[in-house]
Kinemage of the C-alpha trace (Angstrom):
@kinemage 1
@onewidth
@group {chain A} dominant
@subgroup {mainchain}
@vectorlist {calphas} color= white
{ca met a 1} P -3.042 18.509 55.641
{ca ala a 2} L -4.667 15.530 57.312
{ca leu a 3} L -2.572 12.939 58.872
{ca val a 4} L -1.438 10.006 56.753
{ca leu a 5} L -0.750 7.019 58.478
{ca val a 6} L 2.599 5.363 56.538
{ca thr a 7} L 3.744 1.867 56.825
{ca gly a 8} L 7.143 0.829 55.715
{ca ala a 9} L 8.261 4.366 56.274
{ca thr a 10} L 11.695 3.406 57.012
{ca gly a 11} L 11.989 0.961 53.992
{ca arg a 12} L 13.360 1.868 50.889
{ca ile a 13} L 10.241 3.370 49.035
{ca gly a 14} L 9.094 4.960 52.415
{ca ser a 15} L 12.186 7.275 52.855
{ca ala a 16} L 11.839 8.629 49.418
{ca leu a 17} L 8.000 8.688 50.444
{ca leu a 18} L 8.561 10.411 53.886
{ca lys a 19} L 10.452 13.250 52.035
{ca ala a 20} L 8.087 14.324 49.342
{ca leu a 21} L 5.314 14.306 51.910
{ca leu a 22} L 7.147 16.772 53.941
{ca ala a 23} L 7.837 19.053 51.209
{ca arg a 24} L 4.167 19.247 50.463
{ca lys a 25} L 3.669 19.658 54.443
{ca asp a 26} L 1.359 16.677 55.080
{ca thr a 27} L 1.471 15.233 58.289
{ca val a 28} L 2.771 12.291 58.659
{ca arg a 29} L 2.848 9.284 61.016
{ca ala a 30} L 4.930 6.320 60.456
{ca val a 31} L 4.420 2.670 61.838
{ca val a 32} L 8.184 1.301 62.233
{ca arg a 33} L 8.891 -2.154 63.739
{ca pro a 34} L 10.650 -1.955 67.132
{ca ser a 35} L 13.832 -3.522 65.991
{ca ser a 36} L 14.266 -0.953 63.187
{ca gly a 37} L 16.450 1.381 64.657
{ca ser a 38} L 16.073 3.436 61.359
{ca glu a 39} L 16.093 7.266 62.331
{ca leu a 40} L 12.951 9.469 61.092
{ca pro a 41} L 12.789 12.699 59.507
{ca his a 42} L 12.458 15.848 61.675
{ca gly a 43} L 8.651 16.067 61.710
{ca val a 44} L 7.338 12.329 61.446
{ca glu a 45} L 5.968 11.480 64.086
{ca lys a 46} L 7.344 7.317 65.168
{ca tyr a 47} L 4.646 4.139 66.362
{ca glu a 48} L 6.303 0.950 66.849
{ca phe a 49} L 4.427 -1.895 65.784
{ca asp a 50} L 4.929 -5.529 63.999
{ca leu a 51} L 2.536 -6.167 61.904
{ca ser a 52} L 3.176 -9.572 61.603
{ca lys a 53} L 2.543 -9.982 64.906
{ca gly a 54} L -1.080 -8.878 64.976
{ca ala a 55} L -4.354 -5.976 64.399
{ca leu a 56} L -2.443 -2.498 64.893
{ca pro a 57} L -4.135 -1.202 67.679
{ca lys a 58} L -6.425 1.321 67.008
{ca glu a 59} L -4.527 4.230 68.828
{ca ala a 60} L -2.387 3.928 65.732
{ca phe a 61} L -4.483 5.387 63.749
{ca asp a 62} L -5.564 8.357 65.852
{ca gly a 63} L -7.223 11.371 63.306
{ca ala a 64} L -5.735 9.609 60.216
{ca his a 65} L -8.107 9.649 57.069
{ca lys a 66} L -5.130 8.467 54.694
{ca val a 67} L -2.992 5.629 54.700
{ca ile a 68} L -0.226 4.264 52.888
{ca his a 69} L 0.835 0.548 53.184
{ca leu a 70} L 4.495 -0.036 51.835
{ca ala a 71} L 5.629 -2.347 54.349
{ca gly a 72} L 6.658 -5.749 53.459
{ca leu a 73} L 9.534 -7.808 51.949
{ca val a 74} L 10.933 -7.990 49.151
{ca gly a 75} L 13.351 -10.421 47.396
{ca his a 76} L 14.858 -14.265 48.259
{ca tyr a 77} L 13.369 -15.134 51.358
{ca pro a 78} L 11.385 -18.514 52.135
{ca tyr a 79} L 7.677 -19.071 50.934
{ca asn a 80} L 6.322 -18.559 54.728
{ca thr a 81} L 8.089 -15.886 55.562
{ca leu a 82} L 6.966 -13.749 52.775
{ca val a 83} L 3.343 -14.719 52.847
{ca leu a 84} L 3.718 -13.304 57.206
{ca gln a 85} L 5.296 -10.415 56.249
{ca asn a 86} L 3.580 -9.418 53.091
{ca ala a 87} L 0.134 -10.756 52.919
{ca phe a 88} L -1.122 -11.448 56.690
{ca ala a 89} L 0.461 -7.994 58.039
{ca thr a 90} L -1.766 -6.693 55.295
{ca lys a 91} L -4.924 -8.226 57.046
{ca asn a 92} L -3.616 -7.322 60.004
{ca leu a 93} L -3.412 -3.138 58.862
{ca leu a 94} L -6.550 -3.323 56.979
{ca ala a 95} L -8.749 -5.666 59.648
{ca ser a 96} L -8.380 -2.588 62.278
{ca cys a 97} L -8.394 0.274 60.179
{ca pro a 98} L -11.248 2.838 61.612
{ca thr a 99} L -14.315 3.532 59.666
{ca tyr a 100} L -12.982 6.950 59.044
{ca val a 101} L -9.833 5.550 56.932
{ca his a 102} L -11.611 6.916 53.250
{ca arg a 103} L -8.118 5.841 51.178
{ca val a 104} L -5.561 3.511 51.448
{ca val a 105} L -2.339 3.256 49.051
{ca met a 106} L -1.483 -0.332 49.063
{ca ala a 107} L 1.970 -0.828 46.985
{ca ser a 108} L 1.592 -4.273 45.154
{ca ser a 109} L 3.578 -5.346 42.342
{ca ile a 110} L 3.932 -6.621 38.376
{ca ser a 111} L 4.626 -9.851 40.286
{ca val a 112} L 1.321 -10.832 40.333
{ca tyr a 113} L 0.921 -10.942 36.801
{ca gly a 114} L 3.504 -13.810 36.530
{ca glu a 115} L 5.167 -13.796 32.763
{ca tyr a 116} L 3.034 -13.108 29.583
{ca lys a 117} L 5.798 -13.809 26.835
{ca gly a 118} L 6.015 -10.973 23.907
{ca lys a 119} L 2.867 -9.634 25.501
{ca thr a 120} L 2.112 -6.225 26.919
{ca val a 121} L 0.436 -6.703 29.981
{ca asp a 122} L -2.652 -4.438 31.529
{ca glu a 123} L -4.904 -4.926 34.590
{ca ser a 124} L -7.386 -7.319 32.305
{ca phe a 125} L -4.756 -9.885 32.209
{ca glu a 126} L -5.020 -13.757 34.597
{ca leu a 127} L -2.882 -12.783 37.760
{ca lys a 128} L -0.920 -15.750 37.814
{ca gly a 129} L 1.430 -15.032 40.562
{ca glu a 130} L 4.172 -17.979 39.765
{ca ser a 131} L 6.967 -16.674 41.816
{ca asp a 132} L 7.208 -16.904 45.787
{ca tyr a 133} L 7.080 -13.201 46.204
{ca gly a 134} L 4.741 -13.074 43.287
{ca lys a 135} L 2.062 -15.264 45.039
{ca ser a 136} L 2.671 -13.645 48.229
{ca lys a 137} L 1.564 -10.428 46.860
{ca leu a 138} L -0.935 -11.953 45.093
{ca leu a 139} L -2.123 -13.124 48.671
{ca ser a 140} L -1.789 -9.466 49.595
{ca glu a 141} L -4.040 -8.176 46.993
{ca thr a 142} L -6.610 -11.242 47.797
{ca phe a 143} L -7.291 -10.271 51.737
{ca ala a 144} L -7.388 -6.422 50.712
{ca arg a 145} L -10.367 -7.110 48.834
{ca ala a 146} L -12.421 -7.165 51.730
{ca tyr a 147} L -11.854 -4.004 52.600
{ca cys a 148} L -11.960 -2.228 49.219
{ca glu a 149} L -15.232 -0.694 49.781
{ca ser a 150} L -15.316 0.579 52.907
{ca his a 151} L -11.572 2.341 52.863
{ca arg a 152} L -11.426 2.818 49.116
{ca ile a 153} L -8.006 0.755 48.441
{ca val a 154} L -6.187 1.901 45.740
{ca phe a 155} L -3.627 -1.222 44.735
{ca leu a 156} L -0.185 -0.078 42.777
{ca arg a 157} L 1.840 -2.725 40.725
{ca phe a 158} L 5.196 -1.597 40.904
{ca gly a 159} L 7.701 -2.777 38.277
{ca met a 160} L 11.300 -3.218 39.409
{ca val a 161} L 11.855 -0.040 41.360
{ca tyr a 162} L 15.344 1.494 41.119
{ca gly a 163} L 17.831 4.815 41.953
{ca pro a 164} L 18.841 6.156 44.851
{ca gly a 165} L 18.385 3.388 47.780
{ca phe a 166} L 17.947 0.589 45.592
{ca glu a 167} L 21.825 -0.693 45.814
{ca glu a 168} L 21.176 -4.162 46.138
{ca gly a 169} L 21.214 -6.596 42.804
{ca tyr a 170} L 21.836 -3.435 40.198
{ca phe a 171} L 25.146 -3.201 42.169
{ca asp a 172} L 26.053 -6.458 41.589
{ca val a 173} L 25.621 -6.523 38.220
{ca leu a 174} L 27.627 -3.087 37.816
{ca ser a 175} L 30.418 -4.667 39.461
{ca arg a 176} L 30.348 -7.963 37.000
{ca leu a 177} L 30.458 -5.524 34.051
{ca gln a 178} L 32.887 -4.251 35.385
{ca lys a 179} L 35.004 -6.951 36.229
{ca gly a 180} L 34.573 -8.447 32.687
{ca lys a 181} L 32.162 -10.895 34.181
{ca met a 182} L 28.363 -10.507 33.587
{ca lys a 183} L 26.596 -12.581 30.889
{ca ile a 184} L 23.867 -12.097 29.386
{ca ile a 185} L 21.251 -14.452 30.667
{ca gly a 186} L 19.205 -16.059 28.051
{ca asp a 187} L 19.025 -14.071 24.580
{ca gly a 188} L 18.886 -10.834 26.136
{ca lys a 189} L 16.070 -9.774 23.884
{ca asn a 190} L 13.738 -9.634 27.512
{ca arg a 191} L 12.053 -6.483 28.323
{ca leu a 192} L 12.968 -4.991 31.621
{ca pro a 193} L 9.844 -3.298 33.265
{ca leu a 194} L 12.096 -0.467 35.550
{ca leu a 195} L 11.025 2.013 37.386
{ca his a 196} L 12.118 5.465 38.928
{ca ile a 197} L 11.734 5.911 42.867
{ca asp a 198} L 10.719 9.560 41.616
{ca asp a 199} L 8.032 8.265 39.716
{ca ala a 200} L 6.923 5.297 42.277
{ca val a 201} L 6.705 8.282 44.853
{ca met a 202} L 5.084 10.214 42.049
{ca ala a 203} L 2.355 7.708 41.776
{ca ile a 204} L 1.754 7.265 45.731
{ca leu a 205} L 0.996 10.739 46.073
{ca leu a 206} L -1.391 11.130 43.074
{ca ser a 207} L -3.431 7.843 44.547
{ca leu a 208} L -3.534 9.830 47.402
{ca asp a 209} L -5.136 12.726 46.387
{ca ser a 210} L -7.140 11.187 43.921
{ca arg a 211} L -11.393 10.313 43.294
{ca val a 212} L -10.759 7.114 41.771
{ca glu a 213} L -13.358 4.504 43.115
{ca pro a 214} L -11.876 1.553 45.495
{ca cys a 215} L -10.492 -1.859 44.056
{ca arg a 216} L -8.579 -0.009 41.223
{ca glu a 217} L -5.662 -1.706 40.323
{ca tyr a 218} L -3.071 0.434 38.550
{ca asn a 219} L 0.151 -0.687 36.467
{ca ile a 220} L 3.339 1.866 37.374
{ca val a 221} L 6.443 1.676 34.987
{ca gly a 222} L 8.950 3.624 33.358
{ca pro a 223} L 8.192 5.261 30.372
{ca asp a 224} L 10.733 2.914 27.991
{ca ala a 225} L 10.865 -1.206 28.094
{ca met a 226} L 14.396 -1.385 27.271
{ca thr a 227} L 15.524 -5.096 26.901
{ca gln a 228} L 18.307 -6.521 29.077
{ca gln a 229} L 20.830 -6.525 25.609
{ca glu a 230} L 20.235 -2.772 25.493
{ca leu a 231} L 20.390 -1.952 29.891
{ca leu a 232} L 23.410 -3.719 29.640
{ca leu a 233} L 25.231 -2.095 26.677
{ca leu a 234} L 24.197 1.041 28.210
{ca ala a 235} L 25.515 0.104 31.382
{ca ala a 236} L 28.540 -0.972 29.959
{ca lys a 237} L 28.961 2.339 28.185
{ca glu a 238} L 28.493 4.985 31.111
{ca leu a 239} L 31.156 2.315 33.109
{ca gly a 240} L 33.710 2.626 30.379
{ca val a 241} L 33.914 -0.893 29.856
{ca glu a 242} L 33.226 -3.336 26.844
{ca pro a 243} L 30.015 -4.526 27.130
{ca pro a 244} L 29.288 -8.977 27.616
{ca thr a 245} L 29.209 -10.835 24.521
{ca ser a 246} L 28.877 -14.075 26.203
{ca ser a 247} L 25.432 -15.426 27.079
{ca ile a 248} L 24.497 -18.234 29.359
{ca pro a 249} L 21.001 -20.301 29.316
{ca val a 250} L 18.838 -19.068 31.722
{ca phe a 251} L 18.553 -22.738 33.393
{ca leu a 252} L 22.458 -23.197 33.916
{ca ala a 253} L 22.117 -19.235 35.783
{ca phe a 254} L 19.490 -20.301 37.396
{ca phe a 255} L 21.250 -23.085 38.544
{ca ala a 256} L 24.185 -21.780 39.468
{ca ala a 257} L 22.409 -18.910 41.107
{ca arg a 258} L 20.947 -21.797 43.725
{ca val a 259} L 24.345 -23.820 44.317
{ca ala a 260} L 25.883 -20.521 45.232
{ca arg a 261} L 22.870 -19.615 47.559
{ca leu a 262} L 23.808 -23.669 49.211
{ca leu a 263} L 27.250 -23.223 49.575
{ca gly a 264} L 26.587 -19.860 51.112
{ca lys a 265} L 28.318 -17.337 48.314
{ca lys a 266} L 27.406 -14.192 47.125
{ca gly a 267} L 26.174 -13.387 43.904
{ca phe a 268} L 22.944 -13.638 42.238
{ca ser a 269} L 19.729 -14.816 44.063
{ca pro a 270} L 17.599 -16.561 41.970
{ca glu a 271} L 14.992 -14.052 42.371
{ca asn a 272} L 17.342 -11.299 40.824
{ca ile a 273} L 18.174 -14.363 37.986
{ca arg a 274} L 14.290 -14.157 37.494
{ca gln a 275} L 14.017 -10.177 37.238
{ca leu a 276} L 16.885 -10.024 35.054
{ca ser a 277} L 15.685 -13.132 32.306
{ca leu a 278} L 11.996 -12.405 32.193
{ca asp a 279} L 10.299 -10.804 29.390
{ca arg a 280} L 7.783 -8.161 31.089
{ca ala a 281} L 6.425 -5.300 29.568
{ca tyr a 282} L 3.468 -3.257 30.974
{ca ser a 283} L 0.865 -0.465 30.001
{ca cys a 284} L 0.379 2.182 32.170
{ca gly a 285} L -3.000 3.187 29.730
{ca arg a 286} L -5.416 3.234 32.552
{ca ala a 287} L -3.077 4.820 35.521
{ca arg a 288} L -2.699 7.694 32.885
{ca lys a 289} L -6.164 8.303 32.466
{ca glu a 290} L -7.485 7.859 35.678
{ca leu a 291} L -4.210 8.875 38.216
{ca gly a 292} L -3.075 11.313 35.634
{ca phe a 293} L 0.520 9.291 36.314
{ca glu a 294} L 3.090 10.081 33.354
{ca ala a 295} L 6.313 8.768 33.997
{ca lys a 296} L 9.182 11.142 34.267
{ca val a 297} L 12.370 9.126 34.500
{ca gly a 298} L 13.992 7.358 31.759
{ca ile a 299} L 16.567 5.027 31.843
{ca ser a 300} L 18.713 7.116 29.836
{ca gln a 301} L 18.554 9.817 32.873
{ca gly a 302} L 18.117 7.552 35.710
{ca leu a 303} L 20.725 5.056 35.089
{ca pro a 304} L 23.858 7.495 35.080
{ca glu a 305} L 22.151 8.210 38.686
{ca val a 306} L 22.728 4.769 39.334
{ca ile a 307} L 26.843 4.616 37.777
{ca ser a 308} L 27.488 8.314 39.793
{ca ala a 309} L 26.223 6.318 43.330
{ca tyr a 310} L 28.188 3.171 42.216
{ca lys a 311} L 31.024 4.779 41.642
{ca arg a 312} L 31.008 6.782 44.382
{ca lys a 313} L 30.684 3.329 47.251
{ca asn a 314} L 33.862 2.077 45.078
{ca leu a 315} L 35.811 4.985 45.887
{ca gln a 316} L 35.381 5.095 49.670
{ca val a 317} L 35.945 1.451 49.835
{ca gln a 318} L 39.346 2.008 48.400
{ca gln a 319} L 40.000 5.273 50.374
{ca pro a 320} L 42.500 4.261 53.380
{ca thr a 321} L 41.076 4.598 56.764
């Protein structure tokens, strides 16, 4: 198999992807920050470089005809930091890509769309990128389009990824549910575009091997769009606790999250509130038709897996040392 260059290989999606690439006998070189400190699986070649610092040296691409770009930041960070780590890091990678790189799979996000309440969004919708994170990912795509044709770039707009390794945010919700402190944010009827990590990895591999035209964007979300209230009800049932019955207006939830951040207290970030409260649903019709992508892991299968991991973590915390 040809060498595959992977950025962001020690991240949450990257870690799962490396296992899948090795399982199918791909040769893998991982670009990691010098400060990462994370261990790579046996058989993965390491190349240390911080993409936010400048163009990736040509030697990093030596022998690599395909690139998977996962490096970047997700979450509540200053806008300038998000732009540097997401948009300019992308530009620094693609600006140094040799001509023999003939496929780049780029991890983007449904956040580039902004909110279209009550609608099911496909790739033809206008990109509004309303949040700081969404704007940084939209700028990443904009920078990448200058290199689309030469490197046959594919954009995967991922939904809210969950599953093993994605404890942040999800465990906070489960903890609040267990303690009876979770409130429905807004009316709870908003749809959540969840995506299991296994399906995210599958979409990357399908894109890597596909012969689709360059500059194609694909929405990648799970098979079922559950509402916030339905998800909380299912999670409470799996935990064996009462589901939340009270609600909080969205603007008050945002206000409380911002105050908690200013005071240095733990709790939901404004980005967490945004993800939980927006009404977002997406069509994967193009990915199904052109990539053969069909999400396999529904919420009824994936959520118990997350809750089992949450219970194991709590058990470890409670055990005496």
